[in-house]
N, C-alpha and C positions, 0 to 999 in steps of 0.2 A: 618852129615858137611856141611856145609854153603862155597855157591862161590860171588864171586861179579865179573859179565857181565857186568850189565848195573849200576847208580846208580839211580837208576829204581827201582834195588832187594830190596834198603830199603823203604822200611815206613815216610814219611814225622815223626811220633815221633820218628822212628829207627831211622834216618838219624840226630834230635836234639838233640838224646842221644848221637851218633855219635862224634861231634860237640862239646860238654859237657866238654866229654870225652878228645878231643884232646885240651881244654880250656881249662882244667885241668892242662895236661900233657903240658903246654906251660909252667903254673905257680909254677907247684912242681915237675920238674923231676926226684929228689931223690926218689919218690914215685911210680915209674917204675925204674928203671935202674937197678931191678935184676926181671920185673917180666917176660920177655922170656928167662930166666938162662936155659940152656940145649939145647934150641928151636933149630929150623937150617931154614931161611930163602934162597929157590933155585929163585935165579932171571936166569927165561933161555931169555933171550932179542936176537930177529931172528933181529931186525933193530940196527943202534947207537941210543943211549939216553944217556945224561949229567945227567940232575934233575933227570928223574922220577928213570932210575937205583939206580943212587947215595942218591936220597932220602930218597930210597927203605930202600939198605945199612947203612946208618946213620941211619934211624927209628929203622930196627929191632939189631942194635948195641949198641943202649940206652937201650932200654927191655933189655940188654944183654942179648943176643944172638948174636947165628952166620954167617954167610952167602957161600955159595955156587951158582956156577954158569957160565952165559959163558954171555959174549959181545955182537957177533955177530953168525950171524950162522956158517958164514963159520970158527968158535974154536966150532963150535959142531957136534957132528952127522947126523945131517944135509947137509952140506956135500956128509955126504955121501949117502943122500937118505932117512937117519930114519924120520920115519911119527910123527907127534906132538902127536895123540898118542902113540907110542911104550915109546918117550920120556920122556909122563911125567907120564907112566907107573914105570919108572929109578927113575925118581925124588921121587918119590913116597917113595919109597926103601932106599932114602937117606935123607929127606928131612921135616918139617913139617908142611909148608906152602911153596904154592908156585908165585910168580909172573910171568906173559909172558905181552911177545911186541912182534905181529909179525907184517911182511905186510898184513897177507890175512885177509882180515871180515872177523869175524867165527870163526880161529885159536884159539883165548882162551877158545869158548863157546864149543867144540873138545875135545878140552884141559879134560873139566872137568867133560867129561861127561863118559874118563876113567879112570878121576883121586883119589887116594886113598889119600890127603891132601885138601885144600880150596886151591884155584888154581883165582886169581885176574889177569882181565886183566888189562894190561898196555899200553895199547894202539894196537886197531887193527887199523891197514890201515887208509880209510878217513871215520872211522864208529865210534866208542865211545873208549871214555879214560876218562870212569870211574872217577880216583885220581886224576886225573885233576880239575875236577868239586868240586868232598870231599872240593880237595883247595883252588876252586874259592869259592865258598858257608864259607866256615871256615873263611878267607879273609874279605868278604863282609858283614856275620853274624859280624864281630868280629869288622871289623873299623867302620860298617852303624850300627850297633844295631837292624839290622834286616834283613829278608829276603824278606818281600814284599813291597810294594807300593814303587812300583820303577819306574824310567825309563833308560832301559840300550840298549843305543849303541852297537856293534857286526860289528865295521871292518875288512875287506879286502878280504882273502881267506876265503867264507862262505858257497864253496862248496864243498871243498876238507876241513875243518877245523872238525877233528874230534874234538878235544875240547867243541866246539863253538853248536855242535849237540846234546852234553852231558848235554851241561849249559843252551839249552835252556830246554831241557826235563825236565826237572831241575824245575828250574825255574818259568813253567806254573805251575806246583802246587801248587805257591803261591799266593793270592788273590794282584793286583793290580799291574802284572807287563806287563809295555809297554816295545818293540824293535824296537828301529832304524838300520837296515838292511843297514849295509852302506859295500855297495860295486860296482866294473862293473860290468856289465852284463854277463862276463863271468863268472863271481865267485860267483853268487851270491847263495843264499841259493837255496837246490833241492826240489825237490819239495815232497819227503818222510816226509820233516821237516813243511812248510811249512804248509803244507795241512792237515797233516795227528799228527800236533802237535800241530800248533799254530793256522789253523782254525779249528779242531776237538775241539778245550777249548775255541772256542770265545777270542781268544786273540787276542790283542790294537796292528798292526801292521805298520811300512812307513818303505817301500823300496825306499833307496836313495843314488843319483852318488854321491854327492861331502861331504865328513867329514865337513867340513865347513858350510853344512848347519843345520847340526846334533847336531855342539857342547851346543847351547844355555841352555836347557834346559835337559842334560841329568847328574844321575847323577851318574851311572856308565859308561866311555867307555869301552870297551873289545877290546883291539887292538891285529891282528896279522901276521906274516907276509904267504904274499904269497910263498907256499910252492914248491919248486923246484923237489923235488921226488916224486910229487904226478901228474907232466905233462909230454904227452906224445911227443911233443914235446919241443925244447929249444926256438924257436921263441914265444911262447907264452907265456911262460915263464918273460924274456926278456920285449915282450913288454907287464906287470902286474904287475912284479916285485916294483916298483917303484910309483906304482899313487896312492900311500896313504903313506903322509910321515908326524908324527903329532910331529912337531917341539914348540918351546916356543912360537913363532907369538899367531899359533893355537890355546896354551893352557889359552891365556888370554882375549879367547871370552868362553870360560866354566865357570861354576858355580864351585865358591869359595872353595866347600866340594866335587866337581867330583871326585874323584878316576879313577888312569886310571892302567887298566891289565890287562896286558900277559901272554900268558903261559911258553912263552920263547921257543926256544930261536929269539935273538933279530935279526933282520940283518940290516936292516937300516929304518923299520916303522918307526922306532921312535928315533926322532934327541936324539945325548948325551946326549943333552944342555938341555933335558925336566927331565933330572934323581935328579936334583937336587931340585928338585918342589917337594914343601914334600904333593903334593896330588898323584906323584907318587909311589905306593903302589907294584909294579910288584918284586922290591930285595922279599920286603917283603912275600909277598906273595910267594915267593921261598920256606925259613924260614916254611911257614903254611905246606904247603909240606910236611915236615917232622912230625909235628904234629899229624898232620888227616894219615899219615899212618901205625903211631904210634900205634894212637887208631882205626884205619883199624885192625892190626895186631891182637892184643889182642882181637879185638871184634868176627871173625873169627875165633882163637882159643882154644877160651873162656875164657880167665884169666879175663875179666874185667866186 
């Protein structure tokens, strides 16, 4: 039995195979419409989610399976003090696979150690968000045709942004990757990512304060929101929340083939007038999230 806690749980070869499967699902949905008939997905979401939870549900339904679960800690026995390890033991009696989101780092890992079914980390605190990373990789590979030899700008909350941490850890395995890390000093990439991932792998990167200074030679601009729920005080959040806003004017400085990604939800860091730009692919990215989660469910259930 296999779990997914980090995108690094898959080798590059396994990742390529998963992304190939996701592409096949996109183009041949009928081929997979009954692949999970009789199978059940449990969604154990201890904090709010729109895209991740609903895309997991859509993925399982598209495969012919069914879904059960809870969408907040308050609507589960966690509100009564039940431990994650006990909850997953119970869910193992009811379902064939589980997607878990939890505000505490490492909670899905704890669950996987006590589970009788495959567990997918659907986000744990500010730590990892592997299925978002799989979504990002599928989006980039499908639209760019490659995952190597690119300059990638990561903008916004690089300190608490688990999507950023997971994406960096995955992309450093491909040759010719360079990063531009665009953030205010207070939200810079944490040392454990900068030193243990970028420096350790000899990856070229530059820390930049102004978005305008980074736009001219990017292949990918990955925008993130400043996350209110990760801040300890409201004053810091209010001071930093509008630090970067991507506008139509800023887009005019970017290469014609640069893609703009965002894990969503967007607050106001991307102006709505950017949405009509063909380089803005964040809503398409959300659709790719369904395909890649379908591929992941099939892979972990050993049905593909």
